[in-house]
N, CA, C, O and CB atoms as a CASP TS submission, in Angstrom:
PFRMAT TS
TARGET T0000
AUTHOR 0000-0000-0000
METHOD Language model
MODEL 1
PARENT N/A
ATOM      1  N   UNK     1     128.018  73.842 163.066  1.00  0.00           N
ATOM      2  CA  UNK     1     126.968  74.772 162.668  1.00  0.00           C
ATOM      3  C   UNK     1     127.571  76.161 162.520  1.00  0.00           C
ATOM      4  O   UNK     1     128.407  76.575 163.323  1.00  0.00           O
ATOM      5  CB  UNK     1     125.804  74.780 163.699  1.00  0.00           C
ATOM      6  N   UNK     2     127.151  76.856 161.513  1.00  0.00           N
ATOM      7  CA  UNK     2     127.683  78.191 161.286  1.00  0.00           C
ATOM      8  C   UNK     2     127.095  79.178 162.289  1.00  0.00           C
ATOM      9  O   UNK     2     126.084  78.909 162.937  1.00  0.00           O
ATOM     10  CB  UNK     2     127.392  78.648 159.852  1.00  0.00           C
ATOM     11  N   UNK     3     127.753  80.318 162.396  1.00  0.00           N
ATOM     12  CA  UNK     3     127.338  81.345 163.354  1.00  0.00           C
ATOM     13  C   UNK     3     125.988  81.929 162.952  1.00  0.00           C
ATOM     14  O   UNK     3     125.561  81.824 161.802  1.00  0.00           O
ATOM     15  CB  UNK     3     128.400  82.462 163.448  1.00  0.00           C
ATOM     16  N   UNK     4     125.338  82.538 163.911  1.00  0.00           N
ATOM     17  CA  UNK     4     124.072  83.220 163.627  1.00  0.00           C
ATOM     18  C   UNK     4     124.322  84.432 162.740  1.00  0.00           C
ATOM     19  O   UNK     4     125.470  84.818 162.519  1.00  0.00           O
ATOM     20  CB  UNK     4     123.370  83.648 164.938  1.00  0.00           C
ATOM     21  N   UNK     5     123.290  85.009 162.252  1.00  0.00           N
ATOM     22  CA  UNK     5     123.381  86.151 161.343  1.00  0.00           C
ATOM     23  C   UNK     5     123.904  87.374 162.096  1.00  0.00           C
ATOM     24  O   UNK     5     123.456  87.678 163.202  1.00  0.00           O
ATOM     25  CB  UNK     5     122.000  86.456 160.701  1.00  0.00           C
ATOM     26  N   UNK     6     124.848  88.060 161.484  1.00  0.00           N
ATOM     27  CA  UNK     6     125.432  89.254 162.095  1.00  0.00           C
ATOM     28  C   UNK     6     124.634  90.500 161.706  1.00  0.00           C
ATOM     29  O   UNK     6     123.813  90.467 160.790  1.00  0.00           O
ATOM     30  CB  UNK     6     126.909  89.410 161.673  1.00  0.00           C
ATOM     31  N   UNK     7     124.888  91.578 162.407  1.00  0.00           N
ATOM     32  CA  UNK     7     124.250  92.857 162.063  1.00  0.00           C
ATOM     33  C   UNK     7     124.667  93.294 160.662  1.00  0.00           C
ATOM     34  O   UNK     7     123.876  93.880 159.923  1.00  0.00           O
ATOM     35  CB  UNK     7     124.619  93.952 163.099  1.00  0.00           C
ATOM     36  N   UNK     8     125.911  93.006 160.305  1.00  0.00           N
ATOM     37  CA  UNK     8     126.404  93.336 158.967  1.00  0.00           C
ATOM     38  C   UNK     8     125.626  92.567 157.896  1.00  0.00           C
ATOM     39  O   UNK     8     125.277  93.119 156.853  1.00  0.00           O
ATOM     40  CB  UNK     8     127.910  93.024 158.857  1.00  0.00           C
ATOM     41  N   UNK     9     125.359  91.282 158.170  1.00  0.00           N
ATOM     42  CA  UNK     9     124.571  90.472 157.243  1.00  0.00           C
ATOM     43  C   UNK     9     123.169  91.038 157.079  1.00  0.00           C
ATOM     44  O   UNK     9     122.649  91.115 155.966  1.00  0.00           O
ATOM     45  CB  UNK     9     124.497  89.024 157.726  1.00  0.00           C
ATOM     46  N   UNK    10     122.567  91.430 158.178  1.00  0.00           N
ATOM     47  CA  UNK    10     121.215  91.994 158.110  1.00  0.00           C
ATOM     48  C   UNK    10     121.192  93.282 157.303  1.00  0.00           C
ATOM     49  O   UNK    10     120.279  93.506 156.507  1.00  0.00           O
ATOM     50  CB  UNK    10     120.673  92.253 159.515  1.00  0.00           C
ATOM     51  N   UNK    11     122.195  94.128 157.507  1.00  0.00           N
ATOM     52  CA  UNK    11     122.262  95.381 156.753  1.00  0.00           C
ATOM     53  C   UNK    11     122.424  95.102 155.263  1.00  0.00           C
ATOM     54  O   UNK    11     121.788  95.752 154.434  1.00  0.00           O
ATOM     55  CB  UNK    11     123.424  96.257 157.260  1.00  0.00           C
ATOM     56  N   UNK    12     123.274  94.136 154.923  1.00  0.00           N
ATOM     57  CA  UNK    12     123.476  93.792 153.509  1.00  0.00           C
ATOM     58  C   UNK    12     122.205  93.195 152.911  1.00  0.00           C
ATOM     59  O   UNK    12     121.871  93.476 151.760  1.00  0.00           O
ATOM     60  CB  UNK    12     124.651  92.802 153.353  1.00  0.00           C
ATOM     61  N   UNK    13     121.499  92.380 153.676  1.00  0.00           N
ATOM     62  CA  UNK    13     120.275  91.739 153.184  1.00  0.00           C
ATOM     63  C   UNK    13     119.203  92.762 152.847  1.00  0.00           C
ATOM     64  O   UNK    13     118.348  92.509 151.998  1.00  0.00           O
ATOM     65  CB  UNK    13     119.741  90.755 154.217  1.00  0.00           C
ATOM     66  N   UNK    14     119.240  93.904 153.497  1.00  0.00           N
ATOM     67  CA  UNK    14     118.249  94.945 153.219  1.00  0.00           C
ATOM     68  C   UNK    14     118.438  95.577 151.840  1.00  0.00           C
ATOM     69  O   UNK    14     117.498  96.132 151.272  1.00  0.00           O
ATOM     70  CB  UNK    14     118.317  96.021 154.287  1.00  0.00           C
ATOM     71  N   UNK    15     119.661  95.490 151.306  1.00  0.00           N
ATOM     72  CA  UNK    15     119.947  96.154 150.032  1.00  0.00           C
ATOM     73  C   UNK    15     120.310  95.200 148.898  1.00  0.00           C
ATOM     74  O   UNK    15     120.333  95.606 147.736  1.00  0.00           O
ATOM     75  CB  UNK    15     121.061  97.128 150.221  1.00  0.00           C
ATOM     76  N   UNK    16     120.591  93.947 149.217  1.00  0.00           N
ATOM     77  CA  UNK    16     121.048  92.979 148.211  1.00  0.00           C
ATOM     78  C   UNK    16     120.063  91.805 148.166  1.00  0.00           C
ATOM     79  O   UNK    16     120.076  90.937 149.039  1.00  0.00           O
ATOM     80  CB  UNK    16     122.504  92.475 148.532  1.00  0.00           C
ATOM     81  N   UNK    17     119.215  91.793 147.143  1.00  0.00           N
ATOM     82  CA  UNK    17     118.167  90.776 147.041  1.00  0.00           C
ATOM     83  C   UNK    17     118.721  89.354 146.973  1.00  0.00           C
ATOM     84  O   UNK    17     118.188  88.455 147.622  1.00  0.00           O
ATOM     85  CB  UNK    17     117.317  91.042 145.821  1.00  0.00           C
ATOM     86  N   UNK    18     119.772  89.143 146.205  1.00  0.00           N
ATOM     87  CA  UNK    18     120.352  87.798 146.070  1.00  0.00           C
ATOM     88  C   UNK    18     120.931  87.325 147.402  1.00  0.00           C
ATOM     89  O   UNK    18     120.783  86.161 147.774  1.00  0.00           O
ATOM     90  CB  UNK    18     121.449  87.786 144.979  1.00  0.00           C
ATOM     91  N   UNK    19     121.585  88.232 148.109  1.00  0.00           N
ATOM     92  CA  UNK    19     122.143  87.881 149.411  1.00  0.00           C
ATOM     93  C   UNK    19     121.025  87.562 150.403  1.00  0.00           C
ATOM     94  O   UNK    19     121.132  86.614 151.181  1.00  0.00           O
ATOM     95  CB  UNK    19     123.024  89.024 149.946  1.00  0.00           C
ATOM     96  N   UNK    20     119.956  88.353 150.373  1.00  0.00           N
ATOM     97  CA  UNK    20     118.821  88.116 151.274  1.00  0.00           C
ATOM     98  C   UNK    20     118.218  86.737 151.008  1.00  0.00           C
ATOM     99  O   UNK    20     117.891  86.005 151.942  1.00  0.00           O
ATOM    100  CB  UNK    20     117.741  89.220 151.100  1.00  0.00           C
ATOM    101  N   UNK    21     118.078  86.396 149.748  1.00  0.00           N
ATOM    102  CA  UNK    21     117.535  85.088 149.374  1.00  0.00           C
ATOM    103  C   UNK    21     118.419  83.963 149.926  1.00  0.00           C
ATOM    104  O   UNK    21     117.920  83.005 150.516  1.00  0.00           O
ATOM    105  CB  UNK    21     117.415  84.970 147.833  1.00  0.00           C
ATOM    106  N   UNK    22     119.719  84.089 149.732  1.00  0.00           N
ATOM    107  CA  UNK    22     120.655  83.070 150.219  1.00  0.00           C
ATOM    108  C   UNK    22     120.633  82.987 151.749  1.00  0.00           C
ATOM    109  O   UNK    22     120.666  81.896 152.319  1.00  0.00           O
ATOM    110  CB  UNK    22     122.083  83.377 149.728  1.00  0.00           C
ATOM    111  N   UNK    23     120.578  84.137 152.397  1.00  0.00           N
ATOM    112  CA  UNK    23     120.560  84.179 153.860  1.00  0.00           C
ATOM    113  C   UNK    23     119.299  83.500 154.404  1.00  0.00           C
ATOM    114  O   UNK    23     119.369  82.758 155.384  1.00  0.00           O
ATOM    115  CB  UNK    23     120.638  85.639 154.359  1.00  0.00           C
ATOM    116  N   UNK    24     118.157  83.749 153.778  1.00  0.00           N
ATOM    117  CA  UNK    24     116.927  83.100 154.224  1.00  0.00           C
ATOM    118  C   UNK    24     116.974  81.590 153.989  1.00  0.00           C
ATOM    119  O   UNK    24     116.526  80.813 154.833  1.00  0.00           O
ATOM    120  CB  UNK    24     115.720  83.704 153.504  1.00  0.00           C
ATOM    121  N   UNK    25     117.512  81.180 152.850  1.00  0.00           N
ATOM    122  CA  UNK    25     117.608  79.750 152.551  1.00  0.00           C
ATOM    123  C   UNK    25     118.535  79.045 153.543  1.00  0.00           C
ATOM    124  O   UNK    25     118.224  77.951 154.014  1.00  0.00           O
ATOM    125  CB  UNK    25     118.113  79.537 151.112  1.00  0.00           C
ATOM    126  N   UNK    26     119.662  79.665 153.859  1.00  0.00           N
ATOM    127  CA  UNK    26     120.587  79.077 154.832  1.00  0.00           C
ATOM    128  C   UNK    26     119.950  79.019 156.221  1.00  0.00           C
ATOM    129  O   UNK    26     120.138  78.049 156.955  1.00  0.00           O
ATOM    130  CB  UNK    26     121.900  79.885 154.883  1.00  0.00           C
ATOM    131  N   UNK    27     119.209  80.045 156.572  1.00  0.00           N
ATOM    132  CA  UNK    27     118.527  80.071 157.871  1.00  0.00           C
ATOM    133  C   UNK    27     117.473  78.976 157.953  1.00  0.00           C
ATOM    134  O   UNK    27     117.328  78.330 158.991  1.00  0.00           O
ATOM    135  CB  UNK    27     117.879  81.442 158.113  1.00  0.00           C
ATOM    136  N   UNK    28     116.741  78.765 156.868  1.00  0.00           N
ATOM    137  CA  UNK    28     115.737  77.712 156.837  1.00  0.00           C
ATOM    138  C   UNK    28     116.402  76.346 156.983  1.00  0.00           C
ATOM    139  O   UNK    28     115.919  75.499 157.734  1.00  0.00           O
ATOM    140  CB  UNK    28     114.922  77.780 155.534  1.00  0.00           C
ATOM    141  N   UNK    29     117.497  76.128 156.276  1.00  0.00           N
ATOM    142  CA  UNK    29     118.226  74.857 156.395  1.00  0.00           C
ATOM    143  C   UNK    29     118.679  74.613 157.832  1.00  0.00           C
ATOM    144  O   UNK    29     118.546  73.505 158.353  1.00  0.00           O
ATOM    145  CB  UNK    29     119.443  74.845 155.454  1.00  0.00           C
ATOM    146  N   UNK    30     119.214  75.652 158.464  1.00  0.00           N
ATOM    147  CA  UNK    30     119.686  75.536 159.846  1.00  0.00           C
ATOM    148  C   UNK    30     118.518  75.216 160.790  1.00  0.00           C
ATOM    149  O   UNK    30     118.636  74.361 161.668  1.00  0.00           O
ATOM    150  CB  UNK    30     120.392  76.844 160.286  1.00  0.00           C
ATOM    151  N   UNK    31     117.407  75.904 160.601  1.00  0.00           N
ATOM    152  CA  UNK    31     116.231  75.685 161.434  1.00  0.00           C
ATOM    153  C   UNK    31     115.701  74.262 161.272  1.00  0.00           C
ATOM    154  O   UNK    31     115.385  73.603 162.262  1.00  0.00           O
ATOM    155  CB  UNK    31     115.139  76.698 161.088  1.00  0.00           C
ATOM    156  N   UNK    32     115.603  73.788 160.036  1.00  0.00           N
ATOM    157  CA  UNK    32     115.101  72.432 159.799  1.00  0.00           C
ATOM    158  C   UNK    32     116.024  71.377 160.408  1.00  0.00           C
ATOM    159  O   UNK    32     115.551  70.373 160.941  1.00  0.00           O
ATOM    160  CB  UNK    32     114.945  72.182 158.298  1.00  0.00           C
ATOM    161  N   UNK    33     117.325  71.597 160.333  1.00  0.00           N
ATOM    162  CA  UNK    33     118.271  70.654 160.938  1.00  0.00           C
ATOM    163  C   UNK    33     118.090  70.609 162.459  1.00  0.00           C
ATOM    164  O   UNK    33     118.110  69.533 163.056  1.00  0.00           O
ATOM    165  CB  UNK    33     119.727  71.044 160.583  1.00  0.00           C
ATOM    166  N   UNK    34     117.916  71.762 163.073  1.00  0.00           N
ATOM    167  CA  UNK    34     117.700  71.803 164.528  1.00  0.00           C
ATOM    168  C   UNK    34     116.381  71.135 164.917  1.00  0.00           C
ATOM    169  O   UNK    34     116.317  70.404 165.906  1.00  0.00           O
ATOM    170  CB  UNK    34     117.714  73.255 165.028  1.00  0.00           C
ATOM    171  N   UNK    35     115.338  71.388 164.140  1.00  0.00           N
ATOM    172  CA  UNK    35     114.047  70.758 164.425  1.00  0.00           C
ATOM    173  C   UNK    35     114.145  69.241 164.291  1.00  0.00           C
ATOM    174  O   UNK    35     113.561  68.511 165.091  1.00  0.00           O
ATOM    175  CB  UNK    35     112.961  71.303 163.483  1.00  0.00           C
ATOM    176  N   UNK    36     114.864  68.773 163.308  1.00  0.00           N
ATOM    177  CA  UNK    36     115.040  67.343 163.116  1.00  0.00           C
ATOM    178  C   UNK    36     115.795  66.730 164.294  1.00  0.00           C
ATOM    179  O   UNK    36     115.437  65.651 164.768  1.00  0.00           O
ATOM    180  CB  UNK    36     115.782  67.067 161.805  1.00  0.00           C
ATOM    181  N   UNK    37     116.827  67.408 164.763  1.00  0.00           N
ATOM    182  CA  UNK    37     117.562  66.928 165.947  1.00  0.00           C
ATOM    183  C   UNK    37     116.647  66.863 167.164  1.00  0.00           C
ATOM    184  O   UNK    37     116.687  65.891 167.919  1.00  0.00           O
ATOM    185  CB  UNK    37     118.768  67.843 166.246  1.00  0.00           C
ATOM    186  N   UNK    38     115.833  67.878 167.358  1.00  0.00           N
ATOM    187  CA  UNK    38     114.918  67.896 168.500  1.00  0.00           C
ATOM    188  C   UNK    38     113.893  66.768 168.393  1.00  0.00           C
ATOM    189  O   UNK    38     113.536  66.147 169.394  1.00  0.00           O
ATOM    190  CB  UNK    38     114.202  69.256 168.593  1.00  0.00           C
ATOM    191  N   UNK    39     113.429  66.514 167.189  1.00  0.00           N
ATOM    192  CA  UNK    39     112.424  65.476 166.961  1.00  0.00           C
ATOM    193  C   UNK    39     112.973  64.091 167.282  1.00  0.00           C
ATOM    194  O   UNK    39     112.236  63.221 167.745  1.00  0.00           O
ATOM    195  CB  UNK    39     111.934  65.521 165.514  1.00  0.00           C
ATOM    196  N   UNK    40     114.251  63.887 167.040  1.00  0.00           N
ATOM    197  CA  UNK    40     114.876  62.574 167.255  1.00  0.00           C
ATOM    198  C   UNK    40     115.071  62.228 168.731  1.00  0.00           C
ATOM    199  O   UNK    40     115.239  61.056 169.068  1.00  0.00           O
ATOM    200  CB  UNK    40     116.211  62.528 166.556  1.00  0.00           C
ATOM    201  N   UNK    41     115.052  63.209 169.598  1.00  0.00           N
ATOM    202  CA  UNK    41     115.247  62.936 171.031  1.00  0.00           C
ATOM    203  C   UNK    41     114.095  62.084 171.541  1.00  0.00           C
ATOM    204  O   UNK    41     112.945  62.258 171.139  1.00  0.00           O
ATOM    205  CB  UNK    41     115.350  64.262 171.849  1.00  0.00           C
ATOM    206  N   UNK    42     114.426  61.161 172.434  1.00  0.00           N
ATOM    207  CA  UNK    42     113.427  60.191 172.873  1.00  0.00           C
ATOM    208  C   UNK    42     112.570  60.658 174.044  1.00  0.00           C
ATOM    209  O   UNK    42     111.467  60.146 174.232  1.00  0.00           O
ATOM    210  CB  UNK    42     114.104  58.924 173.245  1.00  0.00           C
ATOM    211  N   UNK    43     113.039  61.599 174.824  1.00  0.00           N
ATOM    212  CA  UNK    43     112.222  62.027 175.962  1.00  0.00           C
ATOM    213  C   UNK    43     111.035  62.850 175.491  1.00  0.00           C
ATOM    214  O   UNK    43     111.105  63.530 174.467  1.00  0.00           O
ATOM    215  CB  UNK    43     113.064  62.838 176.959  1.00  0.00           C
ATOM    216  N   UNK    44     109.960  62.783 176.234  1.00  0.00           N
ATOM    217  CA  UNK    44     108.734  63.492 175.870  1.00  0.00           C
ATOM    218  C   UNK    44     108.553  64.694 176.792  1.00  0.00           C
ATOM    219  O   UNK    44     107.842  64.626 177.794  1.00  0.00           O
ATOM    220  CB  UNK    44     107.499  62.548 175.950  1.00  0.00           C
ATOM    221  N   UNK    45     109.189  65.759 176.444  1.00  0.00           N
ATOM    222  CA  UNK    45     109.161  66.989 177.216  1.00  0.00           C
ATOM    223  C   UNK    45     108.137  67.936 176.586  1.00  0.00           C
ATOM    224  O   UNK    45     108.274  68.281 175.412  1.00  0.00           O
ATOM    225  CB  UNK    45     110.575  67.647 177.276  1.00  0.00           C
ATOM    226  N   UNK    46     107.117  68.364 177.333  1.00  0.00           N
ATOM    227  CA  UNK    46     106.095  69.272 176.768  1.00  0.00           C
ATOM    228  C   UNK    46     106.704  70.587 176.250  1.00  0.00           C
ATOM    229  O   UNK    46     106.230  71.139 175.257  1.00  0.00           O
ATOM    230  CB  UNK    46     105.026  69.585 177.833  1.00  0.00           C
ATOM    231  N   UNK    47     107.741  71.081 176.913  1.00  0.00           N
ATOM    232  CA  UNK    47     108.376  72.322 176.459  1.00  0.00           C
ATOM    233  C   UNK    47     109.059  72.104 175.111  1.00  0.00           C
ATOM    234  O   UNK    47     109.016  72.981 174.249  1.00  0.00           O
ATOM    235  CB  UNK    47     109.400  72.826 177.503  1.00  0.00           C
ATOM    236  N   UNK    48     109.681  70.961 174.923  1.00  0.00           N
ATOM    237  CA  UNK    48     110.321  70.653 173.639  1.00  0.00           C
ATOM    238  C   UNK    48     109.261  70.561 172.543  1.00  0.00           C
ATOM    239  O   UNK    48     109.475  71.049 171.434  1.00  0.00           O
ATOM    240  CB  UNK    48     111.130  69.326 173.728  1.00  0.00           C
ATOM    241  N   UNK    49     108.137  69.947 172.842  1.00  0.00           N
ATOM    242  CA  UNK    49     107.057  69.842 171.853  1.00  0.00           C
ATOM    243  C   UNK    49     106.571  71.234 171.448  1.00  0.00           C
ATOM    244  O   UNK    49     106.312  71.484 170.271  1.00  0.00           O
ATOM    245  CB  UNK    49     105.878  69.003 172.415  1.00  0.00           C
ATOM    246  N   UNK    50     106.449  72.130 172.410  1.00  0.00           N
ATOM    247  CA  UNK    50     106.027  73.509 172.118  1.00  0.00           C
ATOM    248  C   UNK    50     107.068  74.202 171.237  1.00  0.00           C
ATOM    249  O   UNK    50     106.713  74.911 170.296  1.00  0.00           O
ATOM    250  CB  UNK    50     105.815  74.312 173.436  1.00  0.00           C
ATOM    251  N   UNK    51     108.354  73.997 171.543  1.00  0.00           N
ATOM    252  CA  UNK    51     109.420  74.611 170.756  1.00  0.00           C
ATOM    253  C   UNK    51     109.431  74.073 169.323  1.00  0.00           C
ATOM    254  O   UNK    51     109.676  74.818 168.374  1.00  0.00           O
ATOM    255  CB  UNK    51     110.779  74.366 171.421  1.00  0.00           C
ATOM    256  N   UNK    52     109.168  72.788 169.180  1.00  0.00           N
ATOM    257  CA  UNK    52     109.129  72.206 167.837  1.00  0.00           C
ATOM    258  C   UNK    52     107.975  72.803 167.041  1.00  0.00           C
ATOM    259  O   UNK    52     108.146  73.153 165.874  1.00  0.00           O
ATOM    260  CB  UNK    52     108.994  70.667 167.909  1.00  0.00           C
ATOM    261  N   UNK    53     106.800  72.924 167.660  1.00  0.00           N
ATOM    262  CA  UNK    53     105.657  73.531 166.967  1.00  0.00           C
ATOM    263  C   UNK    53     105.970  74.976 166.557  1.00  0.00           C
ATOM    264  O   UNK    53     105.658  75.398 165.444  1.00  0.00           O
ATOM    265  CB  UNK    53     104.400  73.496 167.869  1.00  0.00           C
ATOM    266  N   UNK    54     106.584  75.713 167.464  1.00  0.00           N
ATOM    267  CA  UNK    54     106.947  77.095 167.170  1.00  0.00           C
ATOM    268  C   UNK    54     107.975  77.145 166.028  1.00  0.00           C
ATOM    269  O   UNK    54     107.890  78.007 165.153  1.00  0.00           O
ATOM    270  CB  UNK    54     107.508  77.789 168.438  1.00  0.00           C
ATOM    271  N   UNK    55     108.935  76.229 166.039  1.00  0.00           N
ATOM    272  CA  UNK    55     109.934  76.172 164.980  1.00  0.00           C
ATOM    273  C   UNK    55     109.329  75.819 163.639  1.00  0.00           C
ATOM    274  O   UNK    55     109.728  76.361 162.609  1.00  0.00           O
ATOM    275  CB  UNK    55     111.003  75.176 165.330  1.00  0.00           C
ATOM    276  N   UNK    56     108.367  74.911 163.649  1.00  0.00           N
ATOM    277  CA  UNK    56     107.695  74.530 162.403  1.00  0.00           C
ATOM    278  C   UNK    56     106.923  75.723 161.844  1.00  0.00           C
ATOM    279  O   UNK    56     106.961  75.975 160.639  1.00  0.00           O
ATOM    280  CB  UNK    56     106.741  73.327 162.636  1.00  0.00           C
ATOM    281  N   UNK    57     106.230  76.452 162.702  1.00  0.00           N
ATOM    282  CA  UNK    57     105.506  77.645 162.252  1.00  0.00           C
ATOM    283  C   UNK    57     106.476  78.646 161.611  1.00  0.00           C
ATOM    284  O   UNK    57     106.190  79.213 160.557  1.00  0.00           O
ATOM    285  CB  UNK    57     104.752  78.306 163.439  1.00  0.00           C
ATOM    286  N   UNK    58     107.609  78.851 162.255  1.00  0.00           N
ATOM    287  CA  UNK    58     108.616  79.770 161.725  1.00  0.00           C
ATOM    288  C   UNK    58     109.164  79.267 160.395  1.00  0.00           C
ATOM    289  O   UNK    58     109.364  80.059 159.474  1.00  0.00           O
ATOM    290  CB  UNK    58     109.760  79.954 162.731  1.00  0.00           C
ATOM    291  N   UNK    59     109.410  77.966 160.278  1.00  0.00           N
ATOM    292  CA  UNK    59     109.929  77.393 159.032  1.00  0.00           C
ATOM    293  C   UNK    59     108.943  77.600 157.889  1.00  0.00           C
ATOM    294  O   UNK    59     109.347  77.904 156.767  1.00  0.00           O
ATOM    295  CB  UNK    59     110.225  75.893 159.209  1.00  0.00           C
ATOM    296  N   UNK    60     107.655  77.438 158.167  1.00  0.00           N
ATOM    297  CA  UNK    60     106.637  77.636 157.127  1.00  0.00           C
ATOM    298  C   UNK    60     106.625  79.096 156.676  1.00  0.00           C
ATOM    299  O   UNK    60     106.554  79.375 155.479  1.00  0.00           O
ATOM    300  CB  UNK    60     105.232  77.218 157.646  1.00  0.00           C
ATOM    301  N   UNK    61     106.692  80.021 157.620  1.00  0.00           N
ATOM    302  CA  UNK    61     106.711  81.439 157.267  1.00  0.00           C
ATOM    303  C   UNK    61     107.947  81.781 156.435  1.00  0.00           C
ATOM    304  O   UNK    61     107.862  82.528 155.460  1.00  0.00           O
ATOM    305  CB  UNK    61     106.670  82.304 158.534  1.00  0.00           C
ATOM    306  N   UNK    62     109.090  81.229 156.830  1.00  0.00           N
ATOM    307  CA  UNK    62     110.324  81.490 156.101  1.00  0.00           C
ATOM    308  C   UNK    62     110.266  80.894 154.697  1.00  0.00           C
ATOM    309  O   UNK    62     110.712  81.522 153.737  1.00  0.00           O
ATOM    310  CB  UNK    62     111.524  80.927 156.868  1.00  0.00           C
ATOM    311  N   UNK    63     109.725  79.696 154.575  1.00  0.00           N
ATOM    312  CA  UNK    63     109.582  79.062 153.256  1.00  0.00           C
ATOM    313  C   UNK    63     108.646  79.882 152.369  1.00  0.00           C
ATOM    314  O   UNK    63     108.902  80.042 151.175  1.00  0.00           O
ATOM    315  CB  UNK    63     109.048  77.613 153.402  1.00  0.00           C
ATOM    316  N   UNK    64     107.569  80.399 152.945  1.00  0.00           N
ATOM    317  CA  UNK    64     106.653  81.256 152.176  1.00  0.00           C
ATOM    318  C   UNK    64     107.372  82.502 151.671  1.00  0.00           C
ATOM    319  O   UNK    64     107.196  82.901 150.520  1.00  0.00           O
ATOM    320  CB  UNK    64     105.438  81.660 153.036  1.00  0.00           C
ATOM    321  N   UNK    65     108.177  83.114 152.528  1.00  0.00           N
ATOM    322  CA  UNK    65     108.917  84.313 152.119  1.00  0.00           C
ATOM    323  C   UNK    65     109.908  83.991 151.021  1.00  0.00           C
ATOM    324  O   UNK    65     110.100  84.786 150.101  1.00  0.00           O
ATOM    325  CB  UNK    65     109.645  84.931 153.312  1.00  0.00           C
ATOM    326  N   UNK    66     110.543  82.823 151.112  1.00  0.00           N
ATOM    327  CA  UNK    66     111.478  82.418 150.062  1.00  0.00           C
ATOM    328  C   UNK    66     110.766  82.264 148.730  1.00  0.00           C
ATOM    329  O   UNK    66     111.299  82.662 147.694  1.00  0.00           O
ATOM    330  CB  UNK    66     112.173  81.108 150.438  1.00  0.00           C
ATOM    331  N   UNK    67     109.571  81.695 148.743  1.00  0.00           N
ATOM    332  CA  UNK    67     108.808  81.533 147.502  1.00  0.00           C
ATOM    333  C   UNK    67     108.429  82.889 146.921  1.00  0.00           C
ATOM    334  O   UNK    67     108.518  83.092 145.710  1.00  0.00           O
ATOM    335  CB  UNK    67     107.545  80.692 147.750  1.00  0.00           C
ATOM    336  N   UNK    68     108.017  83.798 147.756  1.00  0.00           N
ATOM    337  CA  UNK    68     107.651  85.143 147.296  1.00  0.00           C
ATOM    338  C   UNK    68     108.875  85.830 146.702  1.00  0.00           C
ATOM    339  O   UNK    68     108.788  86.442 145.637  1.00  0.00           O
ATOM    340  CB  UNK    68     107.063  85.989 148.462  1.00  0.00           C
ATOM    341  N   UNK    69     110.017  85.731 147.386  1.00  0.00           N
ATOM    342  CA  UNK    69     111.250  86.354 146.900  1.00  0.00           C
ATOM    343  C   UNK    69     111.671  85.729 145.580  1.00  0.00           C
ATOM    344  O   UNK    69     112.162  86.423 144.690  1.00  0.00           O
ATOM    345  CB  UNK    69     112.378  86.216 147.940  1.00  0.00           C
ATOM    346  N   UNK    70     111.482  84.420 145.451  1.00  0.00           N
ATOM    347  CA  UNK    70     111.862  83.698 144.235  1.00  0.00           C
ATOM    348  C   UNK    70     111.086  84.190 143.016  1.00  0.00           C
ATOM    349  O   UNK    70     111.625  84.272 141.912  1.00  0.00           O
ATOM    350  CB  UNK    70     111.636  82.201 144.422  1.00  0.00           C
ATOM    351  N   UNK    71     109.824  84.514 143.230  1.00  0.00           N
ATOM    352  CA  UNK    71     108.973  84.946 142.124  1.00  0.00           C
ATOM    353  C   UNK    71     109.279  86.356 141.695  1.00  0.00           C
ATOM    354  O   UNK    71     109.023  86.731 140.551  1.00  0.00           O
ATOM    355  CB  UNK    71     107.522  84.839 142.503  1.00  0.00           C
ATOM    356  N   UNK    72     109.830  87.149 142.607  1.00  0.00           N
ATOM    357  CA  UNK    72     110.177  88.531 142.276  1.00  0.00           C
ATOM    358  C   UNK    72     108.953  89.394 142.129  1.00  0.00           C
ATOM    359  O   UNK    72     107.832  88.944 142.370  1.00  0.00           O
ATOM    360  CB  UNK    72     110.989  88.583 141.008  1.00  0.00           C
ATOM    361  N   UNK    73     109.164  90.649 141.730  1.00  0.00           N
ATOM    362  CA  UNK    73     108.030  91.566 141.570  1.00  0.00           C
ATOM    363  C   UNK    73     107.139  91.121 140.424  1.00  0.00           C
ATOM    364  O   UNK    73     107.615  90.630 139.400  1.00  0.00           O
ATOM    365  CB  UNK    73     108.521  93.003 141.329  1.00  0.00           C
ATOM    366  N   UNK    74     105.864  91.298 140.611  1.00  0.00           N
ATOM    367  CA  UNK    74     104.892  90.906 139.590  1.00  0.00           C
ATOM    368  C   UNK    74     104.454  92.117 138.787  1.00  0.00           C
ATOM    369  O   UNK    74     104.279  93.212 139.323  1.00  0.00           O
ATOM    370  CB  UNK    74     103.672  90.222 140.231  1.00  0.00           C
ATOM    371  N   UNK    75     104.284  91.901 137.503  1.00  0.00           N
ATOM    372  CA  UNK    75     103.804  92.990 136.633  1.00  0.00           C
ATOM    373  C   UNK    75     102.305  93.139 136.797  1.00  0.00           C
ATOM    374  O   UNK    75     101.598  92.161 137.036  1.00  0.00           O
ATOM    375  CB  UNK    75     104.162  92.724 135.140  1.00  0.00           C
ATOM    376  N   UNK    76     101.830  94.350 136.670  1.00  0.00           N
ATOM    377  CA  UNK    76     100.403  94.616 136.822  1.00  0.00           C
ATOM    378  C   UNK    76      99.646  94.308 135.566  1.00  0.00           C
ATOM    379  O   UNK    76      98.427  94.477 135.523  1.00  0.00           O
ATOM    380  CB  UNK    76     100.169  96.044 137.214  1.00  0.00           C
TER
END
């Protein structure tokens, strides 16, 4: 798994739209892979279930942001 996002990456994402898009897409992929790994575990831990729900909520928000970024600015 690749390293988490650095402060340098965050600073670049604030000014480079294409980089921000790629960074969000990579983050979503990483999050979905982790959620899938957690889902495959056989033990039924209530804390894990809560973390999975929280991760799914975050994935949906990130996917929504990716769609908005993909569409770009809208003309009036």
